[in-house]
LUMVEX-918437 format. One record per residue: residue in one letter; x, y, z of N, C-alpha, C, CB in turn. Coordinates in steps of 0.1 Angstrom, whole numbers, plus 5000, padded with zeros to 4 digits. Glycine has a CB too. Example, Ala and Ser with C-alpha at 12.3 -4.5 7.8 and 13.67 -1.06 7.14 Angstrom:
! LUMVEX-918437
res,nX,nY,nZ,caX,caY,caZ,cX,cY,cZ,cbX,cbY,cbZ
a,5132,4943,5078,5123,4955,5078,5132,4967,5078,5113,4955,5090 .
s,5128,4978,5071,5137,4989,5071,5129,5000,5079,5141,4994,5057 .
***
This chain:
! LUMVEX-918437
res,nX,nY,nZ,caX,caY,caZ,cX,cY,cZ,cbX,cbY,cbZ
x,4867,4968,5069,4876,4971,5058,4890,4964,5060,4879,4987,5058 .
x,4894,4958,5050,4907,4950,5050,4918,4959,5046,4906,4938,5042 .
x,4930,4956,5051,4942,4963,5046,4946,4957,5033,4954,4962,5057 .
x,4955,4964,5026,4960,4959,5013,4967,4945,5015,4969,4969,5006 .
x,4975,4944,5026,4982,4932,5029,4973,4920,5031,4992,4934,5040 .
x,4962,4923,5039,4952,4912,5041,4946,4907,5028,4941,4917,5051 .
x,4944,4916,5019,4938,4913,5006,4948,4905,4998,4933,4925,4998 .
x,4961,4908,4999,4972,4901,4992,4972,4887,4996,4985,4908,4994 .
x,4971,4885,5009,4971,4871,5015,4960,4863,5009,4971,4871,5030 .
x,4948,4869,5009,4936,4862,5004,4938,4858,4989,4924,4870,5005 .
x,4944,4868,4981,4946,4866,4967,4956,4855,4964,4951,4879,4961 .
x,4967,4854,4972,4977,4844,4970,4971,4830,4974,4989,4847,4979 .
x,4963,4830,4984,4956,4817,4987,4947,4812,4976,4948,4818,5000 .
x,4940,4821,4969,4932,4818,4958,4940,4813,4946,4923,4829,4954 .
x,4952,4819,4944,4961,4814,4934,4966,4801,4937,4972,4824,4932 .
x,4970,4799,4949,4976,4786,4954,4965,4775,4952,4980,4787,4968 .
x,4953,4778,4954,4942,4768,4953,4937,4767,4938,4930,4771,4962 .
x,4944,4773,4929,4940,4773,4915,4927,4779,4912,4941,4759,4910 .
x,4922,4789,4920,4910,4795,4918,4911,4807,4908,4904,4800,4931 .
x,4923,4812,4907,4925,4823,4897,4938,4821,4890,4925,4837,4904 .
x,4939,4826,4877,4952,4824,4870,4962,4835,4875,4949,4826,4855 .
x,4975,4832,4871,4986,4841,4876,4984,4855,4871,4999,4836,4871 .
x,4980,4858,4858,4979,4871,4853,4968,4879,4860,4976,4871,4838 .
x,4958,4872,4865,4947,4879,4872,4952,4883,4886,4935,4870,4873 .
x,4960,4874,4892,4966,4877,4905,4975,4889,4904,4973,4864,4911 .
x,4984,4889,4894,4993,4899,4893,4986,4913,4891,5003,4896,4881 .
x,4976,4913,4882,4969,4925,4880,4963,4931,4893,4957,4923,4870 .
x,4957,4922,4901,4951,4926,4914,4961,4930,4924,4943,4914,4919 .
x,4973,4924,4924,4984,4928,4933,4988,4943,4929,4996,4919,4932 .
x,4989,4946,4917,4992,4960,4913,4981,4970,4918,4994,4961,4897 .
x,4969,4966,4917,4958,4974,4922,4959,4976,4937,4944,4969,4919 .
x,4963,4965,4944,4965,4966,4958,4976,4975,4963,4966,4952,4964 .
x,4986,4976,4954,4998,4985,4957,4993,4999,4958,5009,4983,4947 .
x,4984,5003,4949,4978,5016,4949,4969,5018,4961,4970,5018,4936 .
x,4962,5007,4965,4953,5008,4977,4962,5011,4989,4945,4995,4978 .
x,4973,5004,4990,4983,5006,5001,4987,5020,5002,4995,4996,5000 .
x,4991,5026,4990,4995,5040,4990,4984,5049,4996,4998,5044,4975 .
x,4972,5047,4992,4960,5054,4997,4958,5053,5012,4947,5051,4989 .
x,4960,5040,5016,4958,5038,5031,4969,5045,5039,4959,5023,5034 .
x,4981,5045,5034,4992,5052,5041,4989,5067,5041,5006,5049,5034 .
x,4985,5073,5030,4982,5087,5029,4970,5091,5038,4979,5091,5014 .
x,4960,5082,5038,4949,5085,5047,4953,5085,5061,4938,5074,5044 .
x,4961,5075,5065,4966,5075,5079,4973,5088,5083,4975,5063,5081 .
x,4981,5092,5074,4988,5105,5076,4978,5116,5077,4998,5108,5065 .
x,4969,5117,5068,4959,5128,5068,4951,5128,5081,4950,5126,5056 .
x,4949,5116,5087,4941,5116,5100,4949,5121,5112,4936,5102,5102 .
x,4962,5125,5109,4970,5130,5120,4981,5122,5125,4961,5134,5131 .
x,4982,5110,5120,4993,5101,5126,5007,5107,5123,4992,5087,5119 .
x,5008,5114,5112,5021,5120,5109,5024,5131,5119,5021,5126,5095 .
x,5014,5139,5123,5016,5150,5132,5019,5144,5146,5003,5158,5133 .
x,5013,5133,5150,5015,5127,5163,5030,5122,5164,5006,5116,5165 .
x,5035,5118,5152,5049,5113,5152,5059,5124,5152,5051,5104,5141 .
x,5054,5137,5151,5063,5148,5151,5069,5151,5138,5075,5146,5161 .
x,5063,5146,5127,5067,5149,5114,5062,5162,5109,5063,5138,5104 .
x,5070,5170,5102,5066,5183,5097,5065,5183,5082,5076,5194,5102 .
x,5054,5177,5077,5051,5176,5063,5039,5184,5060,5049,5161,5059 .
x,5039,5189,5048,5028,5197,5043,5015,5189,5041,5031,5205,5030 .
x,5016,5178,5035,5004,5169,5033,5008,5155,5031,4996,5174,5021 .
x,4998,5146,5030,5000,5132,5029,5007,5128,5016,4987,5125,5030 .
x,5005,5135,5005,5012,5132,4992,5027,5135,4994,5007,5141,4981 .
x,5031,5146,5001,5045,5149,5003,5051,5138,5012,5047,5162,5010 .
x,5043,5133,5022,5048,5123,5031,5051,5110,5023,5038,5120,5042 .
x,5041,5107,5014,5043,5095,5006,5055,5096,4997,5030,5092,4998 .
x,5056,5107,4990,5067,5108,4981,5081,5108,4987,5066,5121,4973 .
x,5082,5114,4999,5095,5115,5005,5099,5102,5013,5096,5127,5014 .
x,5089,5097,5021,5092,5086,5030,5090,5073,5024,5083,5087,5042 .
x,5078,5070,5018,5075,5057,5012,5084,5054,5001,5061,5057,5008 .
x,5085,5063,4991,5094,5061,4980,5109,5060,4984,5092,5072,4969 .
x,5113,5068,4993,5127,5067,4997,5130,5053,5004,5130,5078,5007 .
x,5120,5049,5011,5122,5036,5019,5121,5024,5010,5113,5035,5030 .
x,5110,5024,5002,5107,5011,4995,5111,5011,4980,5093,5009,4996 .
x,5114,5022,4974,5118,5022,4960,5132,5027,4957,5108,5032,4952 .
x,5141,5025,4967,5154,5029,4966,5163,5021,4956,5161,5029,4979 .
x,5158,5009,4953,5166,5000,4943,5160,5000,4929,5166,4986,4949 .
x,5151,5009,4926,5145,5009,4913,5153,5018,4904,5131,5014,4913 .
***
């Protein structure tokens, strides 16, 4: 299984080699953003959040508070 970032790298290489058009790449990048969210939430659900000493109710709460606060602060 590849991470979302690994898939982004492959996608950009295909675009750079003219294998796919820009709009197709952009659409796939948006899908990969959702995949990244799921991967982060799954990691939390497997107990990584607990091991770090975080006191969150569930992975969705973790995502909303931490991920959005960190990465979407300029939106």
